[in-house]
N, C-alpha and C positions, 0 to 999 in steps of 0.2 A: 658545580661543584668547588669546595674552597680549593682555593690552589696555595699548598703547601712547598715548605722548606722544602730543596734536594736532598737527595740520599746525602749523608755526608758532611752534613752543614748545620748547624747548630749557630742560633739567634741566643745572642749576649745579652740576657736581658735587666730590666734594672736592679734588681736583688743581687747580681755576680755582679755588675760594673765595678763595684767596689773594690774587689778581687784582682782583678785585672790589671785597676788603676795603681792600686800597692806594689804590685809585684813590677810593673811598669815604670814607677815611680823609685825602686829601690832599683832596680836595674840601671837607670838612666846615671842614676847615682856614683855606683861603686865602678860603673864604666869612667867615668870623670876620676873617681878616684886613680884608678889605672892610669888615667891618658889617652883615654879611648874616645875619638870623637864621632857622630853619629856619620850615616850615610842612608840613603836612602834608595832604591833602585825599583824601577818598574814593574807593575806584575807580571806583566809578561817579555819574553824576549827570542830571538831567533833559536829555530830549535838547534842548531845546528851547535850552538853556544854549548847545550847540556850534551850531545852526542860526543862531543869534543871534550868537553870538561870534566863532565860527571863520568863518563866509559858506557860505551855501546854493551857491556857484557855485564853490567846491576842490570837486576829488577828496576829501579828506577827509570831509566829509559828504556828498558823492554817491555816492561809491562803495566807501568805505571806513570806514565806523563800524559796531561792532560794537551794534545797537540792538534792544531787545526791551521786547513789553509785560509786565510786574509782574502781581502775582495781583491786585492794586487796581485794574487798569485803565491805570495808567501806562506813557509812554512811556519809559524808559529804559536809556543808553547807557555803555559801558565808555568812560571818558576815551582820547581821541584822540590830545591833549596834556596839555601842565600850566598853560597860563596860564590858562584860561579858567575851569577850577573856583578856582584860587588869584583871582583876579577875583571869583569871586564866593565865595567866602569874605572876602576884603577889603570885600564889601558886606554882607555878611550878617553880619558881627562886629561891624559899623559902625567898622572902624580905619579906614576916612576922617576920623571926626570928628577921630582923634589927632592930633597934630603929625606934620608931615610932613617930607621924604619916606619911605615906608613901605619898607624894604628886607628881600628876602625870597629864602632859597633853599629849592629844594627836589629830592627823589631819590626819583621814583616809577617804577611799573609802568605802561605806555599798552599801546593795544589798537588794531590797525588791519589791517582785513582785506583786505590785498593780499599777491601773488605774495611768497612768502621768496626770499631774496636775502642772495647774504654783506653779514653785518654790517644785517642787517635783516630781520626775523622779526614776525609777528604778535602777540608779546604782545614789548614790547620796553620797554627802563628808560631814563630818562631822566634826567641831571643838566636843572637851571631854575636863573634868577635874576630877578626882577624888582622893579624900581623904580618904585613909586607915587606922584607928586604933584608931579614938577616937571619945568617944561618946557626947563629948563638943559642941555644939547648937553653942559656938564660928567657929565651922568648918564648919558649914552649913553655916552663917549668912558671914563669909568669900568666900563662892563659891559663894552664891549671890552675893556679893560684886564684884565681879570678872565681873561678867557677866552683870552687873549694869553697871560698869564703861567702863566696854568693846563696852557697846550696845553705850552709851553716846561717845566715840569717835570716834563710826562709824557715828556719826552724827546720831542715831535714836532714839530722844528726845520725841518721841510719842509715846512708849512702855508703859506699866504699869505692876508692878509686882504683880503678886497675889500670894498670902501663903495660905497654912494650912495643917491640920494634919490628914496622914490615918491613926492614931493609929499604935497597937501593935499588939503582938500577944496575948496580955493579954486580950485588950479593943476591938479588933477584933471579936472574937467570937459571944459576946452580940450583935453587930451592925449586922453581918452578919446574926443572928436569926430575930432582928426586921426587916431590908430587905427583907427578902424570906418570912416574913409573909404578907409585904408589896405588895410583888410580885404574893404572889402564888393564889391571885383571879384572876389573868391577865395571867398566863402561857401558855395558851393556844394561846392567843394574841401574844406572844413572837416570836422572828425570830428562825429560828434554833439552829442556832452557839449560841444563849443567851438561851435558856433551855438547852444546852449542860454544861451551865454556871452555872446556875441555884444552883445547889447542890453540884460544886466544888469551885464557885469562883464569888458572883453574884453580885459583886461588880463591875465586869466586863460588867454587862451589862448596869451601868447608864455610861459607856464610846462609845455605841453600836452605829455605824453610821447610822444605819436606822432610817431615818428619826420617821414611825412609832413608835420606840421601844423608841423614845426620849419622845413620847408624852405622853407612858405609865409609864415612870419615872418620870412624874413628879408630884412635893409630895411626893417623896421617903424619907424617913429618910435619915438623911446626916452625915458620920464617925465622924466630929468632934463634934457633941453631944453628942457622947459615950464616950470621951476620958478619960482614964484612970487618976488618980491623976498624974503619973509620965508623961502620955505624954501631959498631962494641963499644967505641971510646964515645960518641955521644950517647950513647944509652945510659954506659956509666955515666956521666959528668949530668945527665938529664938527673937521675936520681940522688947525685951528691947534691943540685940546687934544691930536690923537694925536703932531702932530709934538715936542710940548712933554713929551711922553709917550716919544719916543724909538722910539714903535712905526710902521714901515713900513708901506702899504696901497697899495692898486691902487685906483682908483677905477674902477667898471664897473657901466656904465652897465646890461648886461643884469641882473641880478638881479632876481627879482621874486620872492618871497616865496610860500612856498604856503599862506599862508594870507590872509581877508580884511583883516583886523582892522590890515593894519602903513600905517604913516602918517609921510611925513618917512624918517628914516635906519632903512636897509636893508644889513644886513653877513653877510657867510660867511665860516669861515676852511675854505679849499679845500688840500685836499692835492696836493701840486705835482709830487709825483718818481712812480716808480714802484708799483707792489706794486697796492693797491685803494684805487684814484680818490672823487673825487667830495666831498662838503661832510662835514667834521668837527662843526661847528658853526653853528648859525647865528640870526640873531634881527632886533631894532630897535625900534622906537617903535612905539605904538599910543596915540593922543594921543584917542580917542571911544569904546574899548573897555568903558571902565566904565561909561560912559552908556548904554550901546547893552545892557549884559545890565542896566540897572535901578538904576546909582548914580550919582551927581553926575556934572558934566560934569569931571573929572579927567584926567590923560594919564600915561604910564605906557610904561616899555623895560624889553627884557629878551631872553633870550634861553637855546633848547635845544640839549642837546649829549648824543648818543647814546650808551651805554654800550658797549653790543656792537661798535659801530665802532672805539670808542676805544679798547678793549682789543686790538683786531684790529689795528688799526694798529699800536698799541704793540706788542703780537708783532713783528711785521716789522721794526719798528725793533731789535728786541733786547732790548727792554725785558725785566728781570728781576724787578720789581714787587714791589722789596725785600726778594727772596728769599722764600723758600715757607718757608713755617709749618712748625717742624720739633723735636722735644723739644728739649730742652737736656741733659736726661740721661735713661739708660735702667737700671733699677735690676734686675738679676738676683738670682736666689738659688737655693740649695741647700739642700735640705731644711727640712719643716715650720718649726721654730724660727726657722731665715732667714727663711723666707716672713713671719712674723708683724712681723719687725723690718726686713724690708721694705717694709711696708705701712705702717708705721709712718714711716720715715722720708720714703718718697714721700709719706704727707700733710705732713710738717712742711716739706718742701721747696713742693711748691705751695700752702700758708699763705702761705709766702714771697716768692710771686709764682714761682717756678722752673716751667716749661715740664719735667713731669717723666709718666715712662712706665712705667708696668709692663704683664707679660703676665696680662692679665685669662683667657683660657683657661691657665695652667697647664701648660705644655709642662713638657717634662725640661730641663734645663741647654743642651743641643746647641740643642733646638729654639728657647728662649728667647735664644739669641744670635743666632742666623738671621734671629730677628725684628726685633730688636735694632738689626741692621743695615738692615732693606729701613723701618725708621720714620725712617732720617736721624737718629739722636740724636747730638749732637755729641759726648757721653762717655757710658761707659757706667760701672756699679760694681757687683760679685758679691758679695754677702753669703751669708759661709761662716760654720762655727763661730768663725774667727779674727777676725771681723771683728764679732760678735755680743757675743766677751770681749773684745776691745779697746776695742771703741766705737767704732773709726778703719776711716775707708772708703779702699778702693785706687780711684783713680779714674783713667779710662782713654780716652786724648782719642782719637777714632777716628779722627781723619784722618794723627794722626803717630807713633800707637801710644806714645806718652809716659805711662806711668804714674806716679801721685802717692800719697803717702798723706795724711788727708785726717782731721784730727777732724771728729766728728759731726757739732758745733756751729758747724764751721767752713765744712762743705759748701755754703750756700747763698752764701755770700761769696767762695767761688773758685770757685762756677760762675758 
C-alpha cells in the first residue's frame, strides 16, 4: 500500500512553488521597507508556553494543539501560532534589555488539529509581524498599514479593514460582568466548551463556532460600549492615525480575536466579495503577554496572515504571481562534439546568471526540441557543426519564431 501525505497536509509541487516564492519575496521586501527584521523560532516549544500565552480557554489550547511527551518526559507542542514563540525568544535572548521598540517579522509553519477546509490545513504557513516595547497607537497603525499595503500589492483590493477595541484590565471586568448577566439565563443551552468559558473568559463564547451558540449570543453587550477613558482615548488616536494614512476602516464591535492575549486594538482584514470568504489577516495589541510568559511588563502589537488562504484568494483574483519561473534559453545539440560545446555554453550562461536548460536525458534532436517546448523556454539555440566551427549561435525566439545570429561571447547580453 502506498504511503500518502497525512490528512490536513499538502505537498507544494514545482508548478506551485513560484507562487509561494513570489509572495515570500514580496513579504520580505515590504517588512524591510517598514523596518522589521526577520526572526526564526523552533517548530516545537514547551506546552506551557501556549497554555500561558494563547490561553487555556481558546479552541487552540482546548481542542487543536499537537501535544506529545518526548523521551525525557517533557510535554512538547508543535507551534499553533507565531506570536508566543517570538515572545519567548524575545525574553530568553534578553532582547527586552536593548533599545526599544523591537520590530520583527517571521514566515513559519504552524500546526493545529482541526477539520481541514478550503484555505485551512492542519499544517499551515503564516506570515507575521510583531512590535514590542511601545504603548503608542502609532505602532498599531503602522502594523495595520503594512498589512493594508501588502494585501494591495498582492492584488487583493476586495478586502475591508475592520477595527475594534477589546478593552484592558481596567474596563474588561465591568464588561465581563455585564456579559455574564446576559448569558446566565442561557447557560444551560450553551455547548459544553462554552460552559467552561463562562467563568474563566466569557468573551470567548462570542467567538464560538457553534451555530446554536451564535444564535444565543445575538444581542449580547459589546466590549466597545464599556471602554475606560484610557481605552477610548487610544482607540480614537488609532482612528486618527489611520485617517492620516488614508486607510479606510469599519468600526466593528463584534470582533473577538481567537486568542486570549489581546488587549485594546483588535483588527481584521475581511474579504467582502464572491469566492472564498472570511478573514485574510488579523491581529491586535497584547500589552501583558510578555509579562505572562515570564518577561518584563512590556507591551506588544502584531498580526498573522495565512499563506495558503492568501494564495487561494490571489488565484481567485487572477494574479499571475509575477509569472511562472521558466528557462530563458534551452540549448539543444546534434552530435557528440556539439554536445560538449553545448555543455560549455550552458555553463557559461549559468555562471552569468542566465536561466539555461539542457536535456540531461540525452534524447535525439527531435526529442530535445519537444522537450524544449514543454519547458516553456523563451529562446532555443541549436548547436551543430557550423556553430562549433564559427562560434556563433542561432538564437530562436519561441514566441515569434524569429531567428538571429549571435556571437558566443555576446549571447548572455543578448538574452
